N, C-alpha and C positions, 0 to 999 in steps of 0.2 A: 205610665199611658201605653196603652197597645193596639199599634197601627195591624192593619191586615193587608197593608200589599206594599208595595216599590219598588219605582221601574218599570222594566219587562220580564216576561219569563224566561227571556232567554239568561238571565243573570241568577239572582237569586229568587228559588222558586219557593212559595211558602203557600200549601193548600191546608185548611183546619188547621194551621200553626200565627202563630201572631208575631210579631216583631216587634221588643222592644226601641224606642228612636228618641227617651230619655223624655221627652217633655214637648208640648205643643206653645205656639205664641201668642198670641193675647188674639189675632184672626182667628185662632184655631189649626192654622198652618203647625205642622211637624217641621222641626229644628233639629239636627245633630247636635248631641252634647258635642260641645267645643273644646272642655281639655282631655277628657280620655283619648279625642280621634286627633288630637294638636300632634301635627309633623309626622303622622301615620301614613301608610298607603295602604289604597285596597288595591284588587287585584279582578279584572273581568271575563268573562265569560266569552268567548268566541263563538262557538259554532255547541249549542247547550246539548240539540240534540245527536252531536258526535261527541263530545263529550271532550270541546276543546281543552285545554289546561288553564287553569284560571291564569296561570302568573305570566302566563306566552308575552300577554298587554297590562301593563297597569298602569294607573289613573290616581295623580295624587288629590290626598282633597287638604283643599286649600284651607291653611291656620284661619279660624273666625274669632272675633272678639270676643266676649265674654254675652257679652247684649247683640251677640248677631238676633237679628228679627226670625228671620223665613229660613228656611232650608237652601242651601245655595242651587245655583245652578249647576245640573252636569255638563261636562264636557260633552260633543257630538259622541264620542262613543261611548261613553256612561251610558248616554241615552240608548245606543244603539242595543247597549250588552248588558246594561245592567252591575249591579256590582254586587260582588263575592263577601264572604270574610273573609278575615284576614290568614287565616290559619285552616289551612281544610288537609285531606289526605294527598300525598302525592299520586296516588294511580289515576288520576286525571291527566297530570303530566308524563306518564309512560306511555305512549304508544303504543307501544308493543304489547301493554295488558290495558288498556283502557277499553270500556266499552259503551262508552257513554249510556242513553239511555236504555240500555239494552241490562245494565243494572240491576236485579232483583233487588225489593223492599228490602232483603236481608242484608245481601250484599252494601246495601246502602249506610244503612245504620253502623253496619260491621265497620264501613270503610272509613267512617265519618263523612259521606257526601250525601247524606241527606239533606235535601233543601236543595241541592245546588246544580240539580237536575229538574227538569220536568216531570209530573208526578205518575205520566206512563209510564211504563214499562215494556219495551218490546222489546221483539224477536231481530238475530241480525237479518233474515228477511227483507223486513218491514225497512231496513234501514238500507238497505243493499238496494230497493225500488228506491224510494225519496233520495237518493244518490242517484240515481240513474237518471231522472227524472229531471235532474236538477244541470247537471249533465248536458245530457238532451236539450237545454231550452240555452245552450252558451252559441254564441254567435260564428266562433271560430274554431280551429281543433286545438289553437295553440290557449286561447279560453279554454276546452276541457281538457289540455291538459296541466294545468296552472290550476283546477280545482281539483283534480286527481292528487296532482302533490299537495294540495291543502290537506286534503283526506289522507294522503299518508304520515300527514304530519303529528295527525289528531288521533287515528284510529287504522292499527295496522293492519289488523284482523278484518278490519270491515274494506278497509282500501282492496286486498285479496279476494275477498270475495266479491266484492262488483266485479275486479279484475277477470275472475274464474268462471260468474255468470254470464258473465258478457263479456269475454275474450273476442272473440270475432270481432265487434264493433269497436273495442279498443284498441287492440292491437295497437292500428295505425297513429294510434294518438300518445300512446306512451314509448313509441318505436316508431319505423320511418315510416312515413316519409317528417311527422310533428316531430318529433324528436333530433331534426336536423335544424326546423327555427328556430326549437327553443335553446340549441346552442348558439345560433349564430347570435338569438337574444338575448342571454344565458346572465348578463349583467343587468340590460334592462327589467327582466321580472324576476331576479334576484328577490327572494323571502326568508329561505332560514339553510342554513348551511346541510352539507349530504355529506357525509364520508369523510375521508380524509385529504386533505392540500400538502403535499410534501415539495418543495419547491428548494429550487438553487441555492439559493441563501439560509435553506436549512442541512446544506451539505455537513456531514460528519455528526447529523442527529436523530438522524431518521431512526437509530435503535430507541432510543430515549423518547422520539415522540409520538411511537408506534403505543408505548406505554399508556399512552391518553388514550386511546381505545378500547371500552371497559368490555366490549364484548369480546367472543374469541369467533374471528371468523372461520368458515372450512374452504369459502370461494371465495377470493380479489380479484374484479375486473377492474385495472390500472390501462390510463393514457396518458399519454404526453401531450396529448391532443394535436397531433402535427400532422391529420389528416384526417379529419373526418367528415366520416365517409367521401362524399364528392366535392365539398366543400372549403374542403383545404386546411390552413394553422389557423384552429378558433385559441389557441392557447390554451389556457385554464376555462373555457365554458364548455372544452370536450368534455365536463365533467358531466353530461347527460346520456351521453354513449354508455359509462360504466350504469349507471344509476339504470336506465332501460333494459342494459342488457341482465342486471341483478334480478331484474323482477323477472324476465323471462325465467334466470334460474330458479326462481321462484313457485313460479305458475306453472314451467313447462317441466322443471326439473326435479320438484318436491325441494329443494334447500327451508330451510325456515327463515325468516327472512332475518331474524336475529343473526343467523352464521353467514350473510354477506357483507361486504365493503368492499363500494367502490371509491377508488384513490386518482386524484388529479396529481403524475409527475410536472411540476411546472417547469418547464425548461425555460421559461422565455417564449416570445413571441415573434416571428417576422413581418407580422399583419401591423402595417401599421397602421389601421381604422382602429386597430384595437386598441393601441400603444395611444390613439389620442381621445377617444373613446371616454369622457369622465366616467361612465358607470361599469369601465372593465375590472374584473377582479381578478387577474393575475397579473404579477411579474412585469412591469415595465420596463423589458430591457429585449433586444436581438436573443435570439434561440441559440440553446448551447449546440457545440457543434463538435462533429468526431469523439478525441477522449474526453472531452471535457463533459461529452453526455454518456458515454459509457461510463466514465467512471461514478457518474450518479444514476445510474439504472442499477452498477452494479452491486450499490452502497444499498440501493433497495433490496435490490432481491433478499443478498444477504442479511439485513434486516430482517423482512419477512419470515426467512426461513429458523433465525434464532428464538424469535419469536413465535412464533408459530410453526413449527416443523410440516407440519399434515397439511396444510392448508394449500389449493390449488391458487396457481397464480393466472391467471386470464391474460394476455396482450391485448389492446384495442385500439388503432386508428393510428399507431408509428406510421411514419413516413417507409417507404419500401425500404431503403438502403436499411435502417434500421430493426424495421416488420421481421425483414430475411435473416440478418444478422446476428438478433438477439436469440431466433428462434433456436439454430444451430449454437449459440453460445449457452443456450440454459436447459436447453431438453433433456439432458441428461442428466445431470445433477440438481432439479428441481421438478415441482410438479408446477409441470409452465404447457400450456401452449398458445399458441395463436391465431383466433379464430377467424380474423381476415385473411391468413395464408391456409389454415387445415379447415376452418369450420366451411370456410365460400368452397374449397379443393370439396371436402366431405357433400356437402349439399349439390354442388352441379353434378357431382359422378352420379347421386341417387336420379335426376332429373336424367343425364344422359343413357344412364342404364333404362330407367322407363322408355326414354324415345328412342330408342335403339328398337326398345320388346315392339312400340306401338309401327316404327315404318317397319318390319320385318329387316331388318338388317343387322347385321354380327356384328360383336361388339369389335371384332378382329378384323374388320374390313370397313371401319369408321373413317372417314374425312371430315378433321377438324378445323375450322378457322379461328384462332384467337383473338380478337380485337381486343389490344391492350396487353402489357408487355410488362404489368407492376408486379407488387407481390399478391397481388389475390391471383392474378391470372397465369404467374408461376408456382402458384400455389395446387390453382386446379389444373394445369396440364399437367403436373405428377402425380396428380393420384389419377387423371384419367390413362395415364401410362399405366397407373396399377393394374386398375379395372382392367386395363388390357391384358397383363403382363397375367394379370389372374384367370384369364382366360383362353389364354395358353401361348399369347408372342414372347416375343425375347423383347431387351430392355431395349438395343438397337431398333428393329421391327415396331417398337409401340410407339417410339419418337419419332418416326419418319412419317408417323401418323398425323400428331402434331401443327399446326401453318400459325405461326404467332409473329403479328400486326403491329407497329407501334406506329407514331408518327409521320415516320419516314418513309412508311408501307411494308411489303413485308422482310422481314427478319434473315439475310444470308448471309451468310461468310465471307461473298465477295461483293457487298454491299460497298463494300468502300468507309464506314465509319466505324471510329473505336464501339466495340460496344463491351457494356457491363456482362459482370460475370452472371447474374445470371440468364440474360437472354443469351449468353453464348451458347450454353448448354441445348439453345432452341432454334436457337442459326444453324437455316440450312445450307448442302450444302452446292445446290445447283445453282447455277449462275445467270438468273434471271434477276430484272430489276420493274419489280411490278409496285407499282406508288399507291394506287385506286385501292378501293374495296374492292366494287366491281369489277376488275380487272380481274383482280387474287381471287375472288369467287370464281369468275370465268375457266384459269388457268387451276385452282383446286378441287371443285365441284364438289363443293363437301357439302354430307350431310348435316353440320352443325354448324352453324357459327352463335357464337357465343358473343356477351360484350362486357369487355371488363376494363374500361376506357379512363372510365372516372367521370364520364365528360357524354351529352348529348344534345339533341340530338346527331344519331351519325347512320345510320340504317333508311339512307332515303327510298323514294319508290322506285328507282334505278337498281340500286343497289338488291333493295327483294325480290323483285322479278329476273333478276340475275340469278338467285338462289334459286330458285321457284325454279327455271325453265334448266336450270345445272345440275334438278336432284335426282335424275331416273325417274321421273315419276311419282316419288315418294312425298310425300308433308315432311320437308327439314326441318330442323328444329331451330329456333329462333330464342337467343335469351340475349334480352336489355338486362344486366345486370347490376349496371351502376344505380346508385341512391345520392341525395333522393331521388323520387320521383324527375323533378325537372334536369335530373342527372340521366334519364333509361337512350339510350342509344333511341330509342323507337316506342312511342304507344302505343299504346293493345288496340287501339283503334284504326291509326296507322298500319300498325300491323297488317292486320285483317285485311284491311283496304287494297295495300298492297300486291297479297299475297290471292286477293280475291276468297282467303278463310285458308287458303290448300297451306296451314303449317301447325306446329309443334311449340307452343308457346308459351315461354314462363320467364318471369320479370324479377326481381327480387325486391321492387317495392307491388303493392297491392293496385288493381287496376281492377275498372269495372266491368261487367260483361257488355259483350258489343252485338248490337243487332246488323248482319249483312244479307242481305236479298229475302229475307225472311227465317232466317236461322238466326240462333242467339249460342254465341260464342262464349265459352268462358274462361277467366286466365289463370292459368294456373301460378302460383305463388311461389318461387326457387327464394326462399330465406332463411338464413343461418340458424333461424329460432329452431328449424326441424330438428337441427345436429347439436349444439354444444349444450341446452342444460339436459339431456341424459345422460352425454358423456360426462359432461361432471359429477352430476352421481353415480354415474356407472366407476367412475377412478376414485373417488370418495369412499362407497359402498366396499371396493375391494383391496381399497389400501395399498394400492399403484403405486410405488416411487414416481412412474412418470406414465407420461401421456404418449402412446404409440401409434406412430402410423395406421399398426394393422386395426386399434380401436377405432380411430376416424373413419377406415373403411368398411370394420362392421358396420359403423353405426350410420354409412354410405348404404349400406343394401339392407338394413333395419328399415330404413326408409323406403325404399323404393320397393320393397319385400312390402307393404304397409299396403298401397295403391294394388287394386282390382285388378283381373284382369278387362273385369266391364266399366271400368272408370277408363281404363286403357285406351279402351276402345271409342270412349267419350273425348279423348286428347289431354285428359288429365294426367300429368305424368304426379301430380306430388296429391298428398292426403289432403282433407280439408284442416284449416287452423284448430276447430272443435277439436281437435283428438289430439289438440298438439299433447296434452299432460298423458295420455297412453302412451302416445309413441315413443315419451320422454321416459317410461319405465321398461317399453321395449329395449331403447338403446342403451338403457342402465342397465338389464339382465346382459345381453350380448356384447358390453364393457367387459363386463363382471368376467361372466366366461372367457373375451380373451384376454384378459388378464393373466386368469389361471391355465389358460393352455399357454399364454408366452412364460409359466414364469414369476410372474411379477405382481400376483394376489399375495397380501401378506393374514385376507381376511379367503377365508376356504368357501365354498359356495356351499347357503343355508341348505338343509335338507328339501325345504320347499321355498325354493326362488322366486315364487310367484308371490305368496304369501307376506316372503320378509320384503320386499320390493316397496308391494303396497302400503303396510305401517309404516317405511321408511320417508314414506312421499308427506307432506305435510300439506295439512289439509285447513284452509280457513275457516273455525269456528271459535265462539266462547266455551 
């Protein structure tokens, strides 16, 4: 007997075809052939239009006695998703090659997936439109994040096409600020594994574990989860950060998705609430420290270099002590950089250069107050000095232009407390004891106030009013750079209100435009994503064995020069994020040229650099 329909169309789709179910019962209802299916399993399809791998969820077919009178009841998941045949092509299980409903009829026949998809053959653009509509229906940013994550695990090309088409809208979802919440709730929202987890329990076996990763990465982003954004020690939950960074390496830096690898080095956690959380996915033990931590990271670096000697390794969100230590330790012997230290420094330098242009202040005359003295602040201060040296100051003169502030006030050698090694280099000689930020600003009369404290709010009305009053009539730079948004030193709304719009503003996280006294003010976003994607691609294309500060400074000036004079007049210090990919291409070329200039490039510049870089950048298409 032949029957023309079974379940919902999201499972096995039958159009002008028939399915042989065996026989009918006496009342005409179909029943399953009992013996052939006994003990076997049928897989179910979740996202048919996207091409969800049928084997991702399986439903057991109950064993029925020979006398079974009717077709058994389907489980809720079977009723929702329908059944597919047991043996099917693996193409729909491969998110990197899956097209879902965009497989042509010929492809469906050749790949043996005919009948496993709805009959319509769709374009990638139609799939993108469906996905963005679904995302917009989700109620919260975290729900949107989860939906995008599911799409990635079904159809990678579609994921990156959605991201490319709606980049500005979705960046706050895949990265800051939403990624911070995703990391905090990582165990609760976990659905499928991404990347690799190398834990302290695996010490001595890292190299063999890397063999379990079947693709060859060109870029790795690794974290130990020790200082995720401004949220502290999140342990294994920090995986969201490498994942988000690598989405940007693909979207803005042109890396192919299959050549990226996110890694968590699970060194334990000191966050008691995580250890007590039944859904926490990491090691439930105190975080490794000192030499034990260093030995683990050393083994990781050597393992990666042995397995993938040309792979770039970016460190992300290590605690300050380790971020600076490992940058110094590895940068000459590995293709390595730290985005918190160097990427932040480069992107802030780009905004600072443009801010001085907008102020009509010479870089060599600028005075800067750094509110924060962690690894990011030290990196930023060092790069601002490089920009000043580039403009003609000596190192000693440039250092005097930086005023660094920690929780105890202005950092001076006469303050009386013990300073760590990175604070000592920026400790001032003058014998003043200033603790309050407003008093420090009144003393320094800075042209720029940069917030890298990791907490907020900290820039009060009194602080910003003092800043404006002591900036010689110029618009001061106000950069609250701590992430995520709740950690920002001041919101854009408050900054505009406190200064009456008399400021040049850029923040690490996105803020909406603000209306003030009939004028619309639009904030700039000072985010590392302007720098690291193109930097990584430039290092890859050049074949450089190291990532130099000169390459990062070239990246900074490339971003600064992307902003037009007209945009500067409007107070915009950074380009629009919609140009992220084009900026990445410009940076890749500048970095490659710098590598050649420094004698580090193992690949010579091509005859047509623009064409070569254009072709090297990944474009999501079927």
